[in-house]
CHARMM internal coordinates of N, CA and C (Angstrom, degrees):
IC EDIT
DIST 1 N 1 CA 1.4322
DIST 1 CA 1 C 1.5195
ANGL 1 N 1 CA 1 C 108.65
DIST 1 C 2 N 1.3256
ANGL 1 CA 1 C 2 N 118.53
DIHE 1 N 1 CA 1 C 2 N 159.00
DIST 2 N 2 CA 1.4726
ANGL 1 C 2 N 2 CA 120.61
DIHE 1 CA 1 C 2 N 2 CA 176.51
DIST 2 CA 2 C 1.5324
ANGL 2 N 2 CA 2 C 110.77
DIHE 1 C 2 N 2 CA 2 C -64.42
DIST 2 C 3 N 1.3068
ANGL 2 CA 2 C 3 N 116.98
DIHE 2 N 2 CA 2 C 3 N 142.12
DIST 3 N 3 CA 1.4613
ANGL 2 C 3 N 3 CA 120.68
DIHE 2 CA 2 C 3 N 3 CA -178.30
DIST 3 CA 3 C 1.5273
ANGL 3 N 3 CA 3 C 112.66
DIHE 2 C 3 N 3 CA 3 C -62.81
DIST 3 C 4 N 1.3130
ANGL 3 CA 3 C 4 N 118.91
DIHE 3 N 3 CA 3 C 4 N -22.29
DIST 4 N 4 CA 1.4737
ANGL 3 C 4 N 4 CA 121.30
DIHE 3 CA 3 C 4 N 4 CA 178.19
DIST 4 CA 4 C 1.5276
ANGL 4 N 4 CA 4 C 111.27
DIHE 3 C 4 N 4 CA 4 C -61.09
DIST 4 C 5 N 1.3185
ANGL 4 CA 4 C 5 N 117.57
DIHE 4 N 4 CA 4 C 5 N -27.40
DIST 5 N 5 CA 1.4696
ANGL 4 C 5 N 5 CA 120.65
DIHE 4 CA 4 C 5 N 5 CA 179.20
DIST 5 CA 5 C 1.5133
ANGL 5 N 5 CA 5 C 112.71
DIHE 4 C 5 N 5 CA 5 C -70.36
DIST 5 C 6 N 1.3389
ANGL 5 CA 5 C 6 N 117.65
DIHE 5 N 5 CA 5 C 6 N -15.00
DIST 6 N 6 CA 1.4565
ANGL 5 C 6 N 6 CA 120.70
DIHE 5 CA 5 C 6 N 6 CA 179.98
DIST 6 CA 6 C 1.5259
ANGL 6 N 6 CA 6 C 112.54
DIHE 5 C 6 N 6 CA 6 C -70.64
DIST 6 C 7 N 1.3192
ANGL 6 CA 6 C 7 N 117.51
DIHE 6 N 6 CA 6 C 7 N -20.49
DIST 7 N 7 CA 1.4678
ANGL 6 C 7 N 7 CA 120.66
DIHE 6 CA 6 C 7 N 7 CA -177.46
DIST 7 CA 7 C 1.5184
ANGL 7 N 7 CA 7 C 112.59
DIHE 6 C 7 N 7 CA 7 C -55.01
DIST 7 C 8 N 1.3264
ANGL 7 CA 7 C 8 N 118.07
DIHE 7 N 7 CA 7 C 8 N -38.81
DIST 8 N 8 CA 1.4666
ANGL 7 C 8 N 8 CA 119.69
DIHE 7 CA 7 C 8 N 8 CA 179.37
DIST 8 CA 8 C 1.5196
ANGL 8 N 8 CA 8 C 111.83
DIHE 7 C 8 N 8 CA 8 C -67.66
DIST 8 C 9 N 1.3308
ANGL 8 CA 8 C 9 N 116.86
DIHE 8 N 8 CA 8 C 9 N -30.52
DIST 9 N 9 CA 1.4658
ANGL 8 C 9 N 9 CA 119.48
DIHE 8 CA 8 C 9 N 9 CA 178.97
DIST 9 CA 9 C 1.5189
ANGL 9 N 9 CA 9 C 112.34
DIHE 8 C 9 N 9 CA 9 C -68.99
DIST 9 C 10 N 1.3188
ANGL 9 CA 9 C 10 N 116.94
DIHE 9 N 9 CA 9 C 10 N -35.63
DIST 10 N 10 CA 1.4662
ANGL 9 C 10 N 10 CA 119.79
DIHE 9 CA 9 C 10 N 10 CA -175.53
DIST 10 CA 10 C 1.5193
ANGL 10 N 10 CA 10 C 111.78
DIHE 9 C 10 N 10 CA 10 C -64.42
DIST 10 C 11 N 1.3253
ANGL 10 CA 10 C 11 N 118.92
DIHE 10 N 10 CA 10 C 11 N -22.21
DIST 11 N 11 CA 1.4601
ANGL 10 C 11 N 11 CA 120.49
DIHE 10 CA 10 C 11 N 11 CA 177.19
DIST 11 CA 11 C 1.5235
ANGL 11 N 11 CA 11 C 111.56
DIHE 10 C 11 N 11 CA 11 C -78.65
DIST 11 C 12 N 1.3443
ANGL 11 CA 11 C 12 N 117.15
DIHE 11 N 11 CA 11 C 12 N -19.33
DIST 12 N 12 CA 1.4586
ANGL 11 C 12 N 12 CA 121.23
DIHE 11 CA 11 C 12 N 12 CA -176.35
DIST 12 CA 12 C 1.5262
ANGL 12 N 12 CA 12 C 112.97
DIHE 11 C 12 N 12 CA 12 C -102.82
DIST 12 C 13 N 1.3276
ANGL 12 CA 12 C 13 N 117.78
DIHE 12 N 12 CA 12 C 13 N -21.24
DIST 13 N 13 CA 1.4599
ANGL 12 C 13 N 13 CA 121.69
DIHE 12 CA 12 C 13 N 13 CA -170.29
DIST 13 CA 13 C 1.5214
ANGL 13 N 13 CA 13 C 112.85
DIHE 12 C 13 N 13 CA 13 C -115.97
DIST 13 C 14 N 1.3239
ANGL 13 CA 13 C 14 N 115.01
DIHE 13 N 13 CA 13 C 14 N 154.64
DIST 14 N 14 CA 1.4693
ANGL 13 C 14 N 14 CA 121.52
DIHE 13 CA 13 C 14 N 14 CA 174.69
DIST 14 CA 14 C 1.5239
ANGL 14 N 14 CA 14 C 107.83
DIHE 13 C 14 N 14 CA 14 C -114.61
DIST 14 C 15 N 1.3310
ANGL 14 CA 14 C 15 N 117.84
DIHE 14 N 14 CA 14 C 15 N 138.44
DIST 15 N 15 CA 1.4643
ANGL 14 C 15 N 15 CA 119.16
DIHE 14 CA 14 C 15 N 15 CA 178.97
DIST 15 CA 15 C 1.5205
ANGL 15 N 15 CA 15 C 112.02
DIHE 14 C 15 N 15 CA 15 C -71.23
DIST 15 C 16 N 1.3123
ANGL 15 CA 15 C 16 N 115.87
DIHE 15 N 15 CA 15 C 16 N 144.74
DIST 16 N 16 CA 1.4582
ANGL 15 C 16 N 16 CA 122.02
DIHE 15 CA 15 C 16 N 16 CA 172.79
DIST 16 CA 16 C 1.5294
ANGL 16 N 16 CA 16 C 105.54
DIHE 15 C 16 N 16 CA 16 C -84.99
DIST 16 C 17 N 1.3354
ANGL 16 CA 16 C 17 N 118.15
DIHE 16 N 16 CA 16 C 17 N 125.29
DIST 17 N 17 CA 1.4665
ANGL 16 C 17 N 17 CA 120.50
DIHE 16 CA 16 C 17 N 17 CA -172.77
DIST 17 CA 17 C 1.5330
ANGL 17 N 17 CA 17 C 113.49
DIHE 16 C 17 N 17 CA 17 C -76.42
DIST 17 C 18 N 1.3242
ANGL 17 CA 17 C 18 N 115.51
DIHE 17 N 17 CA 17 C 18 N 65.01
DIST 18 N 18 CA 1.4549
ANGL 17 C 18 N 18 CA 122.14
DIHE 17 CA 17 C 18 N 18 CA 176.93
DIST 18 CA 18 C 1.5252
ANGL 18 N 18 CA 18 C 108.70
DIHE 17 C 18 N 18 CA 18 C -127.95
DIST 18 C 19 N 1.3138
ANGL 18 CA 18 C 19 N 116.75
DIHE 18 N 18 CA 18 C 19 N 157.74
DIST 19 N 19 CA 1.4549
ANGL 18 C 19 N 19 CA 120.21
DIHE 18 CA 18 C 19 N 19 CA 173.99
DIST 19 CA 19 C 1.5189
ANGL 19 N 19 CA 19 C 109.55
DIHE 18 C 19 N 19 CA 19 C -69.47
DIST 19 C 20 N 1.3268
ANGL 19 CA 19 C 20 N 118.01
DIHE 19 N 19 CA 19 C 20 N 170.31
DIST 20 N 20 CA 1.4726
ANGL 19 C 20 N 20 CA 120.41
DIHE 19 CA 19 C 20 N 20 CA 177.93
DIST 20 CA 20 C 1.5210
ANGL 20 N 20 CA 20 C 111.24
DIHE 19 C 20 N 20 CA 20 C -55.33
DIST 20 C 21 N 1.3092
ANGL 20 CA 20 C 21 N 115.99
DIHE 20 N 20 CA 20 C 21 N 143.25
DIST 21 N 21 CA 1.4610
ANGL 20 C 21 N 21 CA 123.13
DIHE 20 CA 20 C 21 N 21 CA -176.39
DIST 21 CA 21 C 1.5305
ANGL 21 N 21 CA 21 C 111.73
DIHE 20 C 21 N 21 CA 21 C -69.29
DIST 21 C 22 N 1.3233
ANGL 21 CA 21 C 22 N 116.10
DIHE 21 N 21 CA 21 C 22 N -40.34
DIST 22 N 22 CA 1.4532
ANGL 21 C 22 N 22 CA 122.31
DIHE 21 CA 21 C 22 N 22 CA -179.97
DIST 22 CA 22 C 1.5239
ANGL 22 N 22 CA 22 C 109.19
DIHE 21 C 22 N 22 CA 22 C -118.22
DIST 22 C 23 N 1.3215
ANGL 22 CA 22 C 23 N 117.44
DIHE 22 N 22 CA 22 C 23 N 175.13
DIST 23 N 23 CA 1.4655
ANGL 22 C 23 N 23 CA 118.90
DIHE 22 CA 22 C 23 N 23 CA 178.48
DIST 23 CA 23 C 1.5287
ANGL 23 N 23 CA 23 C 112.45
DIHE 22 C 23 N 23 CA 23 C -54.58
DIST 23 C 24 N 1.2983
ANGL 23 CA 23 C 24 N 115.93
DIHE 23 N 23 CA 23 C 24 N 162.91
DIST 24 N 24 CA 1.4666
ANGL 23 C 24 N 24 CA 120.84
DIHE 23 CA 23 C 24 N 24 CA -170.86
DIST 24 CA 24 C 1.5197
ANGL 24 N 24 CA 24 C 114.94
DIHE 23 C 24 N 24 CA 24 C -62.16
DIST 24 C 25 N 1.3136
ANGL 24 CA 24 C 25 N 119.98
DIHE 24 N 24 CA 24 C 25 N -18.63
DIST 25 N 25 CA 1.4742
ANGL 24 C 25 N 25 CA 118.68
DIHE 24 CA 24 C 25 N 25 CA 178.20
DIST 25 CA 25 C 1.5217
ANGL 25 N 25 CA 25 C 111.15
DIHE 24 C 25 N 25 CA 25 C -67.42
DIST 25 C 26 N 1.3167
ANGL 25 CA 25 C 26 N 118.83
DIHE 25 N 25 CA 25 C 26 N -23.00
DIST 26 N 26 CA 1.4633
ANGL 25 C 26 N 26 CA 121.21
DIHE 25 CA 25 C 26 N 26 CA 176.38
DIST 26 CA 26 C 1.5244
ANGL 26 N 26 CA 26 C 110.62
DIHE 25 C 26 N 26 CA 26 C -98.35
DIST 26 C 27 N 1.3222
ANGL 26 CA 26 C 27 N 117.13
DIHE 26 N 26 CA 26 C 27 N -32.41
DIST 27 N 27 CA 1.4681
ANGL 26 C 27 N 27 CA 123.14
DIHE 26 CA 26 C 27 N 27 CA 177.12
DIST 27 CA 27 C 1.5265
ANGL 27 N 27 CA 27 C 112.43
DIHE 26 C 27 N 27 CA 27 C 49.37
DIST 27 C 28 N 1.3238
ANGL 27 CA 27 C 28 N 117.20
DIHE 27 N 27 CA 27 C 28 N 46.09
DIST 28 N 28 CA 1.4571
ANGL 27 C 28 N 28 CA 119.96
DIHE 27 CA 27 C 28 N 28 CA -179.89
DIST 28 CA 28 C 1.5193
ANGL 28 N 28 CA 28 C 109.87
DIHE 27 C 28 N 28 CA 28 C -75.90
DIST 28 C 29 N 1.3176
ANGL 28 CA 28 C 29 N 114.80
DIHE 28 N 28 CA 28 C 29 N 129.02
DIST 29 N 29 CA 1.4527
ANGL 28 C 29 N 29 CA 121.30
DIHE 28 CA 28 C 29 N 29 CA 178.64
DIST 29 CA 29 C 1.5177
ANGL 29 N 29 CA 29 C 108.38
DIHE 28 C 29 N 29 CA 29 C -127.86
DIST 29 C 30 N 1.3341
ANGL 29 CA 29 C 30 N 115.55
DIHE 29 N 29 CA 29 C 30 N 157.69
DIST 30 N 30 CA 1.4580
ANGL 29 C 30 N 30 CA 121.22
DIHE 29 CA 29 C 30 N 30 CA -178.76
DIST 30 CA 30 C 1.5240
ANGL 30 N 30 CA 30 C 110.08
DIHE 29 C 30 N 30 CA 30 C -116.81
DIST 30 C 31 N 1.3347
ANGL 30 CA 30 C 31 N 115.03
DIHE 30 N 30 CA 30 C 31 N 144.58
DIST 31 N 31 CA 1.4554
ANGL 30 C 31 N 31 CA 123.00
DIHE 30 CA 30 C 31 N 31 CA 179.09
DIST 31 CA 31 C 1.5171
ANGL 31 N 31 CA 31 C 107.65
DIHE 30 C 31 N 31 CA 31 C -135.95
DIST 31 C 32 N 1.3283
ANGL 31 CA 31 C 32 N 116.32
DIHE 31 N 31 CA 31 C 32 N 155.33
DIST 32 N 32 CA 1.4620
ANGL 31 C 32 N 32 CA 120.16
DIHE 31 CA 31 C 32 N 32 CA -178.79
DIST 32 CA 32 C 1.5218
ANGL 32 N 32 CA 32 C 110.96
DIHE 31 C 32 N 32 CA 32 C -134.51
DIST 32 C 33 N 1.3100
ANGL 32 CA 32 C 33 N 113.97
DIHE 32 N 32 CA 32 C 33 N 157.95
DIST 33 N 33 CA 1.4626
ANGL 32 C 33 N 33 CA 125.23
DIHE 32 CA 32 C 33 N 33 CA 169.39
DIST 33 CA 33 C 1.5275
ANGL 33 N 33 CA 33 C 103.81
DIHE 32 C 33 N 33 CA 33 C -147.57
DIST 33 C 34 N 1.3179
ANGL 33 CA 33 C 34 N 118.75
DIHE 33 N 33 CA 33 C 34 N 166.79
DIST 34 N 34 CA 1.4682
ANGL 33 C 34 N 34 CA 118.51
DIHE 33 CA 33 C 34 N 34 CA -179.71
DIST 34 CA 34 C 1.5320
ANGL 34 N 34 CA 34 C 112.17
DIHE 33 C 34 N 34 CA 34 C -53.55
DIST 34 C 35 N 1.3268
ANGL 34 CA 34 C 35 N 115.78
DIHE 34 N 34 CA 34 C 35 N 117.37
DIST 35 N 35 CA 1.4517
ANGL 34 C 35 N 35 CA 121.60
DIHE 34 CA 34 C 35 N 35 CA 178.69
DIST 35 CA 35 C 1.5141
ANGL 35 N 35 CA 35 C 115.49
DIHE 34 C 35 N 35 CA 35 C 76.95
DIST 35 C 36 N 1.3301
ANGL 35 CA 35 C 36 N 118.36
DIHE 35 N 35 CA 35 C 36 N 8.82
DIST 36 N 36 CA 1.4604
ANGL 35 C 36 N 36 CA 121.16
DIHE 35 CA 35 C 36 N 36 CA -173.17
DIST 36 CA 36 C 1.5243
ANGL 36 N 36 CA 36 C 110.46
DIHE 35 C 36 N 36 CA 36 C -135.96
DIST 36 C 37 N 1.3251
ANGL 36 CA 36 C 37 N 116.25
DIHE 36 N 36 CA 36 C 37 N 134.14
DIST 37 N 37 CA 1.4567
ANGL 36 C 37 N 37 CA 122.93
DIHE 36 CA 36 C 37 N 37 CA 172.67
DIST 37 CA 37 C 1.5180
ANGL 37 N 37 CA 37 C 107.19
DIHE 36 C 37 N 37 CA 37 C -119.81
DIST 37 C 38 N 1.3200
ANGL 37 CA 37 C 38 N 117.03
DIHE 37 N 37 CA 37 C 38 N 133.09
DIST 38 N 38 CA 1.4559
ANGL 37 C 38 N 38 CA 121.97
DIHE 37 CA 37 C 38 N 38 CA -176.53
DIST 38 CA 38 C 1.5181
ANGL 38 N 38 CA 38 C 109.37
DIHE 37 C 38 N 38 CA 38 C -126.31
DIST 38 C 39 N 1.3183
ANGL 38 CA 38 C 39 N 115.70
DIHE 38 N 38 CA 38 C 39 N 135.19
DIST 39 N 39 CA 1.4565
ANGL 38 C 39 N 39 CA 122.30
DIHE 38 CA 38 C 39 N 39 CA 175.76
DIST 39 CA 39 C 1.5239
ANGL 39 N 39 CA 39 C 107.09
DIHE 38 C 39 N 39 CA 39 C -113.60
DIST 39 C 40 N 1.3284
ANGL 39 CA 39 C 40 N 116.80
DIHE 39 N 39 CA 39 C 40 N 127.08
DIST 40 N 40 CA 1.4530
ANGL 39 C 40 N 40 CA 121.74
DIHE 39 CA 39 C 40 N 40 CA -179.30
DIST 40 CA 40 C 1.5227
ANGL 40 N 40 CA 40 C 108.73
DIHE 39 C 40 N 40 CA 40 C -122.10
DIST 40 C 41 N 1.3004
ANGL 40 CA 40 C 41 N 116.19
DIHE 40 N 40 CA 40 C 41 N 124.96
DIST 41 N 41 CA 1.4550
ANGL 40 C 41 N 41 CA 123.13
DIHE 40 CA 40 C 41 N 41 CA 173.70
DIST 41 CA 41 C 1.5175
ANGL 41 N 41 CA 41 C 105.89
DIHE 40 C 41 N 41 CA 41 C -118.84
DIST 41 C 42 N 1.3281
ANGL 41 CA 41 C 42 N 116.76
DIHE 41 N 41 CA 41 C 42 N 117.58
DIST 42 N 42 CA 1.4640
ANGL 41 C 42 N 42 CA 117.93
DIHE 41 CA 41 C 42 N 42 CA -174.10
DIST 42 CA 42 C 1.5114
ANGL 42 N 42 CA 42 C 111.93
DIHE 41 C 42 N 42 CA 42 C -137.98
DIST 42 C 43 N 1.3113
ANGL 42 CA 42 C 43 N 113.43
DIHE 42 N 42 CA 42 C 43 N 150.62
DIST 43 N 43 CA 1.4490
ANGL 42 C 43 N 43 CA 122.75
DIHE 42 CA 42 C 43 N 43 CA 171.41
DIST 43 CA 43 C 1.5188
ANGL 43 N 43 CA 43 C 107.75
DIHE 42 C 43 N 43 CA 43 C -109.89
DIST 43 C 44 N 1.3061
ANGL 43 CA 43 C 44 N 116.76
DIHE 43 N 43 CA 43 C 44 N -155.39
DIST 44 N 44 CA 1.4627
ANGL 43 C 44 N 44 CA 119.81
DIHE 43 CA 43 C 44 N 44 CA -179.37
DIST 44 CA 44 C 1.5229
ANGL 44 N 44 CA 44 C 112.33
DIHE 43 C 44 N 44 CA 44 C -73.50
DIST 44 C 45 N 1.3489
ANGL 44 CA 44 C 45 N 117.23
DIHE 44 N 44 CA 44 C 45 N -34.81
DIST 45 N 45 CA 1.4644
ANGL 44 C 45 N 45 CA 120.00
DIHE 44 CA 44 C 45 N 45 CA -173.67
DIST 45 CA 45 C 1.5210
ANGL 45 N 45 CA 45 C 114.68
DIHE 44 C 45 N 45 CA 45 C -118.58
DIST 45 C 46 N 1.3274
ANGL 45 CA 45 C 46 N 117.63
DIHE 45 N 45 CA 45 C 46 N -21.65
DIST 46 N 46 CA 1.4559
ANGL 45 C 46 N 46 CA 120.63
DIHE 45 CA 45 C 46 N 46 CA -176.02
DIST 46 CA 46 C 1.5229
ANGL 46 N 46 CA 46 C 111.19
DIHE 45 C 46 N 46 CA 46 C -129.93
DIST 46 C 47 N 1.3290
ANGL 46 CA 46 C 47 N 114.66
DIHE 46 N 46 CA 46 C 47 N 153.97
DIST 47 N 47 CA 1.4578
ANGL 46 C 47 N 47 CA 120.88
DIHE 46 CA 46 C 47 N 47 CA 179.26
DIST 47 CA 47 C 1.5256
ANGL 47 N 47 CA 47 C 109.56
DIHE 46 C 47 N 47 CA 47 C -139.68
DIST 47 C 48 N 1.3251
ANGL 47 CA 47 C 48 N 114.78
DIHE 47 N 47 CA 47 C 48 N 151.32
DIST 48 N 48 CA 1.4619
ANGL 47 C 48 N 48 CA 122.10
DIHE 47 CA 47 C 48 N 48 CA 172.52
DIST 48 CA 48 C 1.5250
ANGL 48 N 48 CA 48 C 105.76
DIHE 47 C 48 N 48 CA 48 C -119.57
DIST 48 C 49 N 1.3332
ANGL 48 CA 48 C 49 N 116.22
DIHE 48 N 48 CA 48 C 49 N 127.14
DIST 49 N 49 CA 1.4582
ANGL 48 C 49 N 49 CA 121.76
DIHE 48 CA 48 C 49 N 49 CA -176.51
DIST 49 CA 49 C 1.5243
ANGL 49 N 49 CA 49 C 108.83
DIHE 48 C 49 N 49 CA 49 C -121.22
DIST 49 C 50 N 1.3280
ANGL 49 CA 49 C 50 N 116.00
DIHE 49 N 49 CA 49 C 50 N 132.74
DIST 50 N 50 CA 1.4578
ANGL 49 C 50 N 50 CA 121.90
DIHE 49 CA 49 C 50 N 50 CA 175.62
DIST 50 CA 50 C 1.5237
ANGL 50 N 50 CA 50 C 108.12
DIHE 49 C 50 N 50 CA 50 C -123.61
DIST 50 C 51 N 1.3243
ANGL 50 CA 50 C 51 N 115.83
DIHE 50 N 50 CA 50 C 51 N 136.58
DIST 51 N 51 CA 1.4617
ANGL 50 C 51 N 51 CA 121.63
DIHE 50 CA 50 C 51 N 51 CA 179.52
DIST 51 CA 51 C 1.5206
ANGL 51 N 51 CA 51 C 109.10
DIHE 50 C 51 N 51 CA 51 C -113.28
DIST 51 C 52 N 1.3210
ANGL 51 CA 51 C 52 N 116.28
DIHE 51 N 51 CA 51 C 52 N 142.82
DIST 52 N 52 CA 1.4480
ANGL 51 C 52 N 52 CA 122.04
DIHE 51 CA 51 C 52 N 52 CA 173.96
DIST 52 CA 52 C 1.5148
ANGL 52 N 52 CA 52 C 109.28
DIHE 51 C 52 N 52 CA 52 C -128.85
DIST 52 C 53 N 1.3209
ANGL 52 CA 52 C 53 N 116.72
DIHE 52 N 52 CA 52 C 53 N 132.49
DIST 53 N 53 CA 1.4692
ANGL 52 C 53 N 53 CA 121.57
DIHE 52 CA 52 C 53 N 53 CA -179.17
DIST 53 CA 53 C 1.5243
ANGL 53 N 53 CA 53 C 108.75
DIHE 52 C 53 N 53 CA 53 C -151.08
DIST 53 C 54 N 1.3245
ANGL 53 CA 53 C 54 N 116.01
DIHE 53 N 53 CA 53 C 54 N 149.65
DIST 54 N 54 CA 1.4571
ANGL 53 C 54 N 54 CA 119.89
DIHE 53 CA 53 C 54 N 54 CA 176.37
DIST 54 CA 54 C 1.5217
ANGL 54 N 54 CA 54 C 112.07
DIHE 53 C 54 N 54 CA 54 C -78.62
DIST 54 C 55 N 1.3378
ANGL 54 CA 54 C 55 N 116.62
DIHE 54 N 54 CA 54 C 55 N -29.79
DIST 55 N 55 CA 1.4537
ANGL 54 C 55 N 55 CA 121.17
DIHE 54 CA 54 C 55 N 55 CA -176.06
DIST 55 CA 55 C 1.5233
ANGL 55 N 55 CA 55 C 110.16
DIHE 54 C 55 N 55 CA 55 C -124.39
DIST 55 C 56 N 1.3011
ANGL 55 CA 55 C 56 N 115.95
DIHE 55 N 55 CA 55 C 56 N 135.48
DIST 56 N 56 CA 1.4653
ANGL 55 C 56 N 56 CA 121.81
DIHE 55 CA 55 C 56 N 56 CA -178.90
DIST 56 CA 56 C 1.5251
ANGL 56 N 56 CA 56 C 111.55
DIHE 55 C 56 N 56 CA 56 C -58.09
DIST 56 C 57 N 1.3189
ANGL 56 CA 56 C 57 N 118.08
DIHE 56 N 56 CA 56 C 57 N -34.02
DIST 57 N 57 CA 1.4624
ANGL 56 C 57 N 57 CA 121.60
DIHE 56 CA 56 C 57 N 57 CA -179.59
DIST 57 CA 57 C 1.5199
ANGL 57 N 57 CA 57 C 113.47
DIHE 56 C 57 N 57 CA 57 C -60.38
DIST 57 C 58 N 1.3280
ANGL 57 CA 57 C 58 N 116.60
DIHE 57 N 57 CA 57 C 58 N -26.54
DIST 58 N 58 CA 1.4602
ANGL 57 C 58 N 58 CA 120.45
DIHE 57 CA 57 C 58 N 58 CA 177.91
DIST 58 CA 58 C 1.5217
ANGL 58 N 58 CA 58 C 110.96
DIHE 57 C 58 N 58 CA 58 C -64.74
DIST 58 C 59 N 1.3220
ANGL 58 CA 58 C 59 N 117.33
DIHE 58 N 58 CA 58 C 59 N -28.24
DIST 59 N 59 CA 1.4604
ANGL 58 C 59 N 59 CA 121.99
DIHE 58 CA 58 C 59 N 59 CA -178.87
DIST 59 CA 59 C 1.5192
ANGL 59 N 59 CA 59 C 113.36
DIHE 58 C 59 N 59 CA 59 C -83.21
DIST 59 C 60 N 1.3140
ANGL 59 CA 59 C 60 N 118.08
DIHE 59 N 59 CA 59 C 60 N -16.99
DIST 60 N 60 CA 1.4618
ANGL 59 C 60 N 60 CA 122.18
DIHE 59 CA 59 C 60 N 60 CA -175.09
DIST 60 CA 60 C 1.5313
ANGL 60 N 60 CA 60 C 113.83
DIHE 59 C 60 N 60 CA 60 C -55.17
DIST 60 C 61 N 1.3479
ANGL 60 CA 60 C 61 N 120.99
DIHE 60 N 60 CA 60 C 61 N -44.07
DIST 61 N 61 CA 1.4685
ANGL 60 C 61 N 61 CA 119.57
DIHE 60 CA 60 C 61 N 61 CA 179.31
DIST 61 CA 61 C 1.5302
ANGL 61 N 61 CA 61 C 113.82
DIHE 60 C 61 N 61 CA 61 C -60.29
DIST 61 C 62 N 1.3128
ANGL 61 CA 61 C 62 N 117.29
DIHE 61 N 61 CA 61 C 62 N -22.23
DIST 62 N 62 CA 1.4647
ANGL 61 C 62 N 62 CA 120.23
DIHE 61 CA 61 C 62 N 62 CA 179.17
DIST 62 CA 62 C 1.5286
ANGL 62 N 62 CA 62 C 111.75
DIHE 61 C 62 N 62 CA 62 C -67.86
DIST 62 C 63 N 1.3311
ANGL 62 CA 62 C 63 N 116.66
DIHE 62 N 62 CA 62 C 63 N -25.98
DIST 63 N 63 CA 1.4632
ANGL 62 C 63 N 63 CA 120.47
DIHE 62 CA 62 C 63 N 63 CA 178.83
DIST 63 CA 63 C 1.5260
ANGL 63 N 63 CA 63 C 111.53
DIHE 62 C 63 N 63 CA 63 C -62.00
DIST 63 C 64 N 1.3266
ANGL 63 CA 63 C 64 N 117.29
DIHE 63 N 63 CA 63 C 64 N -34.03
DIST 64 N 64 CA 1.4617
ANGL 63 C 64 N 64 CA 121.39
DIHE 63 CA 63 C 64 N 64 CA 179.83
DIST 64 CA 64 C 1.5233
ANGL 64 N 64 CA 64 C 112.03
DIHE 63 C 64 N 64 CA 64 C -62.38
DIST 64 C 65 N 1.3292
ANGL 64 CA 64 C 65 N 116.38
DIHE 64 N 64 CA 64 C 65 N -23.31
DIST 65 N 65 CA 1.4593
ANGL 64 C 65 N 65 CA 121.11
DIHE 64 CA 64 C 65 N 65 CA -178.27
DIST 65 CA 65 C 1.5269
ANGL 65 N 65 CA 65 C 111.98
DIHE 64 C 65 N 65 CA 65 C -104.23
DIST 65 C 66 N 1.3208
ANGL 65 CA 65 C 66 N 116.75
DIHE 65 N 65 CA 65 C 66 N 10.74
DIST 66 N 66 CA 1.4581
ANGL 65 C 66 N 66 CA 120.66
DIHE 65 CA 65 C 66 N 66 CA 176.13
DIST 66 CA 66 C 1.5147
ANGL 66 N 66 CA 66 C 115.36
DIHE 65 C 66 N 66 CA 66 C 84.09
DIST 66 C 67 N 1.3300
ANGL 66 CA 66 C 67 N 118.26
DIHE 66 N 66 CA 66 C 67 N 11.67
DIST 67 N 67 CA 1.4517
ANGL 66 C 67 N 67 CA 121.16
DIHE 66 CA 66 C 67 N 67 CA 177.34
DIST 67 CA 67 C 1.5222
ANGL 67 N 67 CA 67 C 108.20
DIHE 66 C 67 N 67 CA 67 C -92.55
DIST 67 C 68 N 1.3161
ANGL 67 CA 67 C 68 N 116.35
DIHE 67 N 67 CA 67 C 68 N 119.39
DIST 68 N 68 CA 1.4585
ANGL 67 C 68 N 68 CA 122.42
DIHE 67 CA 67 C 68 N 68 CA -179.89
DIST 68 CA 68 C 1.5166
ANGL 68 N 68 CA 68 C 108.73
DIHE 67 C 68 N 68 CA 68 C -112.78
DIST 68 C 69 N 1.2936
ANGL 68 CA 68 C 69 N 117.54
DIHE 68 N 68 CA 68 C 69 N 152.89
DIST 69 N 69 CA 1.4508
ANGL 68 C 69 N 69 CA 120.30
DIHE 68 CA 68 C 69 N 69 CA 176.41
DIST 69 CA 69 C 1.5081
ANGL 69 N 69 CA 69 C 109.01
DIHE 68 C 69 N 69 CA 69 C -113.96
DIST 69 C 70 N 1.3233
ANGL 69 CA 69 C 70 N 115.04
DIHE 69 N 69 CA 69 C 70 N 151.56
DIST 70 N 70 CA 1.4581
ANGL 69 C 70 N 70 CA 120.55
DIHE 69 CA 69 C 70 N 70 CA -177.95
DIST 70 CA 70 C 1.5280
ANGL 70 N 70 CA 70 C 112.00
DIHE 69 C 70 N 70 CA 70 C -102.25
DIST 70 C 71 N 1.3459
ANGL 70 CA 70 C 71 N 116.91
DIHE 70 N 70 CA 70 C 71 N -15.37
DIST 71 N 71 CA 1.4555
ANGL 70 C 71 N 71 CA 120.05
DIHE 70 CA 70 C 71 N 71 CA -177.42
DIST 71 CA 71 C 1.5200
ANGL 71 N 71 CA 71 C 109.09
DIHE 70 C 71 N 71 CA 71 C -155.23
DIST 71 C 72 N 1.3150
ANGL 71 CA 71 C 72 N 116.05
DIHE 71 N 71 CA 71 C 72 N 139.76
DIST 72 N 72 CA 1.4588
ANGL 71 C 72 N 72 CA 121.57
DIHE 71 CA 71 C 72 N 72 CA 172.92
DIST 72 CA 72 C 1.5181
ANGL 72 N 72 CA 72 C 107.18
DIHE 71 C 72 N 72 CA 72 C -131.20
DIST 72 C 73 N 1.3181
ANGL 72 CA 72 C 73 N 116.44
DIHE 72 N 72 CA 72 C 73 N 119.85
DIST 73 N 73 CA 1.4624
ANGL 72 C 73 N 73 CA 120.70
DIHE 72 CA 72 C 73 N 73 CA -175.62
DIST 73 CA 73 C 1.5234
ANGL 73 N 73 CA 73 C 113.28
DIHE 72 C 73 N 73 CA 73 C -106.20
DIST 73 C 74 N 1.3489
ANGL 73 CA 73 C 74 N 117.38
DIHE 73 N 73 CA 73 C 74 N 18.50
DIST 74 N 74 CA 1.4439
ANGL 73 C 74 N 74 CA 121.39
DIHE 73 CA 73 C 74 N 74 CA -176.23
DIST 74 CA 74 C 1.4480
ANGL 74 N 74 CA 74 C 112.32
DIHE 73 C 74 N 74 CA 74 C -66.68
END
COOR INIT
IC SEED 1 N 1 CA 1 C
IC BUILD
């Protein structure tokens, strides 16, 4: 997705104070909210976002911002 769409996430999430998970070409970072873990890998123009949650209801507020999920394995 375009990195501009990440702006709505920054109001909901807090960064995990760790360095990038992988080398800088992937720049994977982690963010949290109550019951939610988010992994963001972004470049200058595009980003890939993955969400992890124990309960499907935790993901529901993301729908209001246009974030849809393709699979829930809870």
